[in-house]
N, C-alpha and C positions, 0 to 999 in steps of 0.2 A: 556396648557397641550401642543397643537401643540408642541411650543417651548422642553418642558420637552420631548416629541416621537421624536421628532428629533436628539435633543442632542444623545439620546437611539441609534436612528439608526448611526449617524456617531459615537459612539463608535463601533457599532459592524464590520461596514466597514473597520474602522480604524484597530480592532482585526483580520479581515479576512485577509487585507494587511499583518499585519504581522506575522500570520500563511503563510502566501503564502510565504513572503520572510522567515522565518525559512525552511519550506521544502526546496525552492530552495538551500538552504546551507549545507540544512543534509539529504534528501532523495536521494535516487539514481533512481529520474524521469526524470531527463534531460527536465526540463520542458513538460512532455509528459503526455498527459492523458490514452493513452494505460498505460504507465506505473503506474501510479497513482491509475488505476482502475487494473493493476495488482497486484499492494501491498496491497491495502486494499482486497482485493479477498483470496490472503494469508493470509492476517492477519487474515479477520475472523477463515478460517480453522484452523489455529496453535494457534486462543485464545479456538475455540472450540473441540480443539486436535481432529478434524478430518480429516480423511484423501481424499484427494484430490489427481485424476490421472492428468498426462500431456492432456488427450485425453477433462477429464471432466474442465477442468482448462481452454482451448481453447474454449470449446461450451460453457462457462457461461459469456465470454465477449463477448459486442459486435462489434468488430473490428477485421480487418481481420486478418487470421490467419500470414499471411505473417509478419503483423506488430506485433501480440502478439510473434509470434517465435523471431522476433528480441530482443525484451526487455527480454521475457522470456531466450533466451541465454543468453545474457548480465547478467543477474541476476544471473545464472547459473556458468558463466567465472569468474565473479567477489566475490563468494565465499556468496549470500546471502539468495542463495535457493541451494537445491542436491537433486537428484530423483536416484532412485536406480528399480529396474524389481522386479515386486511381485512373493513373492515366491510361489504364485499357478497356476501364468501365467505368464510367461516370456513377453509376447509382453507386459503386462500394467506397465507404469513406475509411480510410485508412487512418490509424492512432497512431501519433506519437509523443512520447513525454519530452518536455522543455527541459531547458538547462533548470529552468528551477524545479522541474521535477526530483530530476537525476541529484543536484545538490539536495536536497531532502529526504531520498532515500540512502544516499551517501554518509548524512548524519545520521538517521535512523538505521542503521546498518554498524555505526561505528559506538554509538551506545547502546545497542544491542551489545555488541561484543565487551565495552566495556561493565556494562553493567553485570551482565553474567558471569563474566570471569572474576568480577567484584576487583575492576582496576582503580 
């Protein structure tokens, strides 16, 4: 029983390593947990079809505003996300994932499923 349990743990660790390698090759995170957290938070809002503002985004992540701003701006510059002024209050900027981002996160969730279920 212990050998079987150890084998399952080894397989899971191998799957985690494989997912990390896939992520490094396909995700725009540059080995940064800040970028990874940003990507995950934006994914949650994208899949939920809910709005998030720039201010909400920065307040939702447990990282410095400077670090988040760096990765946020890179995501904008590289076409992963876009923002626009709220029609009712021009001081508020809403964020939206681009099709490029949606395709990337769909590929990530598929890869996660494939790797973790050992397909």
